[in-house]
C-alpha positions as CSV (number, residue, x, y, z in Angstrom):
1,X,8.1,-14.3,-13.7
2,X,6.9,-11.9,-16.0
3,X,2.9,-11.7,-17.0
4,X,1.7,-11.2,-20.3
5,X,-0.6,-7.5,-20.0
6,X,-4.7,-8.6,-20.3
7,X,-6.5,-6.3,-22.0
8,X,-9.4,-6.3,-20.3
9,X,-7.1,-5.5,-17.2
10,X,-5.6,-2.1,-16.8
11,X,-3.3,-0.9,-14.2
12,X,-1.9,3.0,-14.1
13,X,0.3,4.1,-11.5
14,X,0.5,8.2,-11.3
15,X,3.0,10.4,-8.7
16,X,0.7,11.5,-6.3
17,X,1.5,15.1,-5.4
18,X,-1.2,16.1,-2.7
19,X,-1.0,15.1,1.7
20,X,-1.9,11.7,1.6
21,X,-2.0,10.4,5.7
22,X,-2.9,6.9,7.6
23,X,-5.0,7.8,10.9
24,X,-5.4,5.0,13.1
25,X,-6.4,5.4,17.2
26,X,-5.6,8.8,17.0
27,X,-2.2,7.6,15.9
28,X,-0.3,8.9,12.5
29,X,1.5,6.1,11.0
30,X,1.6,7.5,7.0
31,X,2.2,10.9,6.1
32,X,3.5,11.9,2.6
33,X,3.5,14.0,-0.2
34,X,5.1,11.5,-2.6
35,X,2.4,8.4,-2.6
36,X,1.7,6.6,-5.9
37,X,-1.9,6.4,-6.4
38,X,-2.3,3.2,-8.2
39,X,-5.8,2.7,-10.2
40,X,-6.6,-1.0,-11.3
41,X,-9.2,-1.8,-13.2
42,X,-12.7,-2.8,-11.2
43,X,-11.2,-1.9,-7.6
44,X,-11.3,1.3,-5.8
45,X,-7.4,3.4,-6.1
46,X,-4.9,2.3,-3.6
47,X,-2.2,4.8,-2.3
48,X,1.0,3.7,-2.0
49,X,4.1,5.0,0.2
50,X,7.3,5.9,0.5
51,X,8.8,3.7,3.2
52,X,10.5,7.0,4.6
53,X,7.2,8.1,5.3
54,X,6.1,5.6,7.0
55,X,6.2,5.0,11.0
56,X,8.3,1.8,10.4
57,X,8.7,1.7,14.3
58,X,4.5,0.7,14.3
59,X,4.9,-2.0,12.0
60,X,5.5,-5.8,12.1
61,X,6.0,-8.6,9.9
62,X,3.4,-11.1,9.3
63,X,4.4,-14.2,7.7
64,X,1.3,-13.6,5.6
65,X,1.5,-13.5,1.8
66,X,-0.6,-13.1,-1.3
67,X,-0.1,-13.8,-5.0
68,X,-1.9,-10.9,-7.9
69,X,-1.4,-12.3,-11.0
70,X,-1.1,-8.7,-12.2
71,X,1.3,-6.9,-9.3
72,X,3.1,-10.3,-8.4
73,X,3.5,-11.7,-4.5
74,X,2.7,-9.1,-1.5
75,X,4.3,-9.5,1.7
76,X,2.2,-8.0,4.8
77,X,2.8,-6.0,7.9
78,X,0.3,-5.9,11.0
79,X,0.0,-2.2,12.9
80,X,0.7,-2.0,16.2
81,X,-1.4,0.0,18.3
82,X,-2.1,1.4,21.7
83,X,-5.3,-1.5,21.4
84,X,-3.1,-4.1,20.3
85,X,-2.1,-5.3,16.6
86,X,-4.2,-4.8,13.7
87,X,-3.5,-7.9,11.3
88,X,-2.2,-7.7,8.1
89,X,-3.3,-4.1,7.8
90,X,-0.5,-3.1,5.1
91,X,1.4,-4.9,2.3
92,X,4.2,-4.4,0.0
93,X,4.8,-6.2,-3.3
94,X,9.1,-6.3,-2.8
95,X,9.8,-7.5,-6.2
96,X,6.7,-6.2,-8.3
97,X,6.2,-7.4,-11.7
98,X,7.9,-5.2,-14.6
99,X,4.7,-3.3,-15.5
100,X,4.3,-1.9,-12.0
101,X,7.9,-1.7,-10.8
102,X,7.2,1.7,-9.6
103,X,5.1,0.7,-6.2
104,X,8.3,-2.0,-5.4
105,X,8.8,-1.4,-1.9
106,X,5.9,1.1,-1.2
107,X,3.6,0.5,0.9
108,X,-0.3,-0.2,1.0
109,X,-2.5,0.3,3.8
110,X,-6.3,-1.8,3.7
111,X,-8.6,1.2,4.2
112,X,-11.1,-1.0,5.8
113,X,-8.5,-1.7,8.9
114,X,-7.7,1.7,9.9
115,X,-9.3,5.1,10.8
116,X,-9.0,7.4,8.2
117,X,-6.5,7.4,5.2
118,X,-7.2,11.2,3.8
119,X,-5.7,13.2,1.0
120,X,-5.9,16.7,1.1
121,X,-3.8,19.9,-0.8
């Protein structure tokens, strides 16, 4: 399903060559120098991680889904931690709209559901 660009809504995706890590409960869930930074009108920037740089053994696919009119349908994952699951903490656009195709298959973490998302040099 294609979506017409909204003149009042902008999404920019840029390669991020800094080191970006996701840490929760003392465990590193993602660590990359190949993140994408998605900047969307009215929202904080979001880091998208290549799956090769995410500890996929710590993720469990969720039944939850959502739809974004600008990016498409998202699927979700729970984080497996030593103290239990953090529900729907990670999302991915498996088949995003053409305008944001670069994030297809990448994973993003809710900053509010993990201890830290660090970007360093």
